[in-house]
C-alpha positions as a printed Julia matrix, in Angstrom:
314×3 Matrix{Float64}:
 13.37  -21.68  57.91
 15.5   -18.56  58.18
 19.08  -18.51  56.96
 21.5   -18.84  59.87
 24.35  -16.36  60.23
 26.84  -19.08  59.4
 25.08  -19.96  56.16
 23.73  -23.33  57.3
 19.91  -23.02  57.36
 17.66  -24.74  59.85
 15.68  -27.57  58.23
 12.28  -28.45  59.66
 11.38  -32.04  58.77
  7.65  -31.37  59.14
  7.63  -29.01  56.16
 10.79  -30.15  54.37
 10.02  -33.82  53.85
  6.57  -33.47  52.22
  8.03  -30.86  49.89
 11.02  -33.1   49.09
  8.7   -36.02  48.33
  7.09  -33.83  45.68
 10.42  -32.53  44.44
 11.79  -36.05  44.15
  9.11  -36.91  41.61
  9.52  -33.61  39.76
 13.3   -34.05  39.56
 12.83  -37.55  38.19
 10.79  -36.15  35.3
 13.5   -33.62  34.51
 16.34  -36.07  35.12
 14.8   -38.51  32.68
 14.97  -35.8   30.0
 18.75  -35.78  30.44
 18.75  -39.59  30.52
 16.86  -39.73  27.21
 19.31  -37.4   25.45
 22.78  -38.05  26.88
 25.25  -40.89  26.12
 25.87  -43.23  29.03
 28.72  -42.34  31.36
 30.12  -44.76  33.95
 28.06  -45.15  37.14
 25.13  -43.16  35.66
 27.05  -39.9   36.02
 25.41  -38.64  32.83
 21.99  -38.23  34.47
 22.8   -36.29  37.65
 22.05  -32.69  38.63
 24.5   -30.12  39.99
 24.03  -27.44  42.64
 23.79  -24.06  40.9
 23.61  -20.42  41.88
 19.82  -20.61  41.99
 18.98  -24.28  42.58
 19.69  -27.54  40.78
 20.67  -27.75  37.11
 20.99  -30.52  34.54
 23.85  -28.62  32.86
 23.82  -28.63  29.04
 21.88  -31.4   27.3
 22.43  -32.11  23.58
 19.65  -31.21  21.17
 21.1   -31.54  17.69
 22.96  -28.4   16.6
 22.25  -26.63  19.89
 21.78  -27.58  23.55
 19.28  -27.04  26.33
 19.39  -26.78  30.1
 16.74  -27.32  32.74
 17.19  -25.67  36.12
 15.1   -25.82  39.27
 15.28  -22.15  40.32
 14.42  -22.02  44.02
 14.72  -18.25  44.14
 12.21  -17.55  41.35
 10.34  -20.78  42.23
 10.23  -22.04  38.64
 11.68  -24.79  36.51
 13.49  -22.84  33.78
 13.86  -24.53  30.4
 16.32  -22.65  28.18
 18.33  -23.32  25.03
 21.61  -22.01  23.66
 19.52  -20.44  20.87
 17.91  -18.1   23.41
 14.51  -19.78  23.79
 13.12  -20.03  27.33
 10.01  -21.35  29.07
  9.15  -21.46  32.79
  7.1   -23.99  34.74
  5.98  -22.67  38.16
  6.98  -24.63  41.25
  3.77  -24.74  43.27
  1.45  -27.26  44.95
 -0.26  -29.53  42.43
 -0.2   -32.94  40.83
  2.78  -34.75  39.34
  0.69  -35.29  36.2
  0.18  -31.56  35.82
  3.9   -30.84  36.25
  4.78  -33.59  33.76
  2.45  -32.1   31.14
  3.85  -28.61  31.63
  7.45  -29.83  31.31
  6.71  -31.78  28.13
  4.89  -28.74  26.68
  7.8   -26.45  27.57
 10.29  -28.79  25.87
  8.18  -28.86  22.72
  7.88  -25.07  22.77
 11.67  -24.59  22.75
 12.14  -27.11  19.94
 13.23  -30.05  22.06
 10.27  -32.47  22.3
 11.39  -35.45  24.37
  9.93  -38.86  25.17
 10.9   -40.27  28.57
 10.26  -43.42  30.55
  7.28  -42.15  32.51
  7.61  -44.44  35.56
  9.45  -43.31  38.73
 12.62  -45.12  39.8
 13.82  -46.27  43.23
 10.38  -45.77  44.8
  7.92  -48.46  45.92
  5.0   -46.62  44.3
  5.75  -46.47  40.58
  2.59  -44.7   39.39
  3.45  -43.32  35.94
  3.81  -39.55  35.97
  0.89  -38.84  33.59
 -1.45  -40.84  35.84
 -0.28  -39.39  39.18
 -3.11  -36.91  39.7
 -3.04  -36.76  43.52
 -2.52  -33.18  44.8
  1.02  -32.77  46.17
  2.26  -30.23  48.74
  5.06  -27.8   48.0
  6.43  -25.21  50.43
  8.68  -22.68  48.61
 10.49  -21.7   51.82
 11.27  -25.35  52.62
 12.57  -25.96  49.08
 14.75  -22.88  49.22
 16.15  -23.84  52.64
 17.01  -27.29  51.32
 18.84  -25.74  48.36
 20.74  -23.37  50.66
 21.81  -26.38  52.71
 22.95  -28.08  49.49
 25.07  -25.01  48.68
 26.94  -25.41  51.97
 27.29  -29.18  51.65
 28.44  -28.9   48.02
 31.22  -26.53  49.05
 32.55  -28.84  51.78
 32.22  -31.94  49.6
 34.33  -30.19  46.95
 37.04  -29.52  49.55
 37.02  -33.18  50.51
 37.18  -34.22  46.85
 40.48  -32.37  46.37
 42.23  -34.72  48.81
 42.09  -37.71  46.45
 44.34  -38.54  43.51
 42.46  -41.65  42.43
 39.19  -41.85  40.56
 36.58  -39.74  42.32
 33.11  -38.75  41.21
 31.87  -35.21  40.7
 29.85  -33.76  43.55
 26.42  -34.38  42.08
 22.76  -34.84  42.92
 21.05  -38.15  42.13
 17.35  -37.7   41.41
 16.55  -41.39  41.9
 17.7   -41.52  45.52
 17.36  -37.73  45.95
 20.73  -37.06  47.54
 23.94  -35.12  46.98
 26.91  -37.49  46.85
 30.65  -37.8   46.27
 32.33  -41.18  45.76
 35.95  -42.4   45.88
 37.19  -45.53  44.12
 40.01  -47.87  45.12
 40.59  -48.9   41.49
 39.65  -52.54  42.12
 36.64  -54.4   40.76
 33.8   -55.13  43.19
 31.65  -58.24  43.53
 28.57  -58.25  41.31
 25.9   -56.1   42.97
 22.83  -58.15  43.93
 20.41  -55.6   42.47
 16.9   -55.53  43.86
 16.57  -51.73  44.08
 12.85  -50.89  43.68
 11.98  -50.02  40.09
 15.61  -49.83  38.96
 17.0   -52.33  36.45
 19.59  -54.61  38.03
 21.91  -53.8   35.13
 21.98  -50.15  36.23
 22.79  -50.99  39.86
 25.48  -53.48  38.81
 27.15  -50.97  36.49
 26.98  -48.29  39.19
 28.74  -50.56  41.7
 31.13  -52.28  39.31
 34.13  -51.07  41.35
 35.0   -50.81  45.03
 33.85  -47.51  46.56
 33.73  -45.34  49.63
 30.81  -42.96  49.25
 29.27  -40.15  51.28
 26.28  -37.91  50.8
 23.5   -35.74  52.16
 19.8   -36.64  52.2
 16.72  -34.66  53.36
 15.48  -37.54  55.49
 12.3   -39.58  55.56
 10.74  -42.67  57.11
 11.23  -41.17  60.56
 14.83  -40.05  59.97
 15.83  -36.36  60.0
 17.94  -34.67  57.3
 21.25  -36.49  57.54
 24.68  -37.14  56.14
 25.58  -40.73  55.33
 28.68  -42.77  54.46
 29.03  -46.35  53.26
 31.42  -48.7   51.52
 30.74  -51.24  48.78
 31.62  -53.95  49.39
 31.46  -53.27  53.11
 34.73  -54.55  54.67
 34.8   -56.59  57.84
 34.75  -54.36  60.91
 33.46  -51.27  59.08
 30.28  -51.04  61.14
 32.18  -50.97  64.43
 34.72  -48.32  63.42
 35.18  -45.22  65.55
 34.25  -42.21  63.44
 33.83  -38.5   64.07
 32.02  -36.46  65.23
 30.48  -38.09  68.28
 26.92  -37.77  66.92
 27.68  -40.17  64.03
 26.22  -43.67  64.36
 26.14  -46.8   62.22
 22.61  -47.72  61.13
 22.51  -51.5   60.72
 19.24  -51.43  58.77
 20.66  -49.02  56.2
 24.21  -50.39  56.32
 25.59  -46.85  56.58
 27.02  -44.38  59.04
 24.47  -41.62  59.64
 25.01  -38.14  61.05
 22.11  -35.72  61.63
 22.35  -32.48  59.68
 21.63  -30.52  62.86
 24.78  -31.93  64.47
 26.78  -30.22  61.75
 24.71  -27.03  61.55
 25.06  -26.39  65.29
 28.74  -27.38  65.56
 31.25  -24.64  66.49
 32.86  -25.13  63.06
 30.4   -26.92  60.72
 32.9   -27.26  57.87
 35.51  -29.0   60.01
 32.91  -31.22  61.68
 31.62  -32.39  58.3
 35.15  -32.91  56.97
 35.89  -35.03  60.05
 32.89  -37.23  59.26
 33.89  -37.59  55.6
 37.53  -38.33  56.38
 36.98  -40.72  59.29
 34.35  -42.82  57.47
 36.56  -42.96  54.37
 39.52  -44.09  56.49
 37.34  -46.72  58.17
 36.53  -48.17  54.74
 39.92  -47.75  53.11
 41.99  -49.13  56.0
 39.8   -52.19  56.51
 39.64  -52.96  52.79
 43.36  -52.47  52.25
 43.24  -49.56  49.81
 46.6   -48.24  48.58
 46.12  -44.97  50.42
 49.69  -43.75  49.87
 49.18  -43.59  46.11
 45.52  -42.53  46.17
 45.61  -39.52  48.52
 47.1   -36.03  48.54
 46.89  -32.87  50.57
 43.76  -30.74  50.35
 43.72  -28.42  47.36
 44.67  -24.78  47.93
 43.39  -21.82  45.98
 45.9   -20.77  43.29
 48.52  -23.33  44.33
 49.3   -26.3   42.02
 49.72  -29.65  43.71
 53.48  -30.1   44.27
 55.15  -32.85  42.23
 58.57  -34.14  43.25
């Protein structure tokens, strides 16, 4: 999994996906620490991770008079637990059980003065074995994890460019540990029909609050269940004709089972201009949703942000 000259690393599903299955459970443990300590923000934005200069970070989490941060450092291959008081503990990222990782994280939190009780059951997974009882050995390939993070760095950069084109409500570019994907979401401003719920091991109230308003959303996912690492785009509610829309680039396809447009990561990585190919996918799938749902595009959109140049106001 060597870094390509253009910055977009090759991702090998055979080694990536087993590692990401382990990471998904580890990130849920850490994400639930933020969940247990942070006031609720609309659409569960208070629990997400952010791509950092070394991996994935929770950003600052309140802990009384001071704060803490937990960061998956894919260069040093450690979960770093640090506080604004200067305390720090490290949990190695290495093959082993979820139960062992859970114990080490809880011990590290206690050691820096931030003991935390979390809901110890995984979310959005069919197998909800509580973390302390998940003693099965899990694989972890450091090179695969680092390649995935380096891909996230590239995707995060392009998603941020796309985000600047919208004046309406738009989410941060953030990583959801439940679904294990990097996402950015635009809102029309209108309420959406009540979400039906039914997400495995996720309270319906959480899903309904997350989808309280009409959205066009896109993201990046490491793959699984026979699918390669891919970009996706969907709308909620899905407007009539969305699935049959013509979108770019040519490798993008609508997956009826998932209800989303899917685009293999390799189609972007090997494109002559990966940034422009990904922006074309983001823009064309957004337009497919917004046009068919009658969004007020004239008042919601603007030109792409430029470095050092304020958006012109007439």
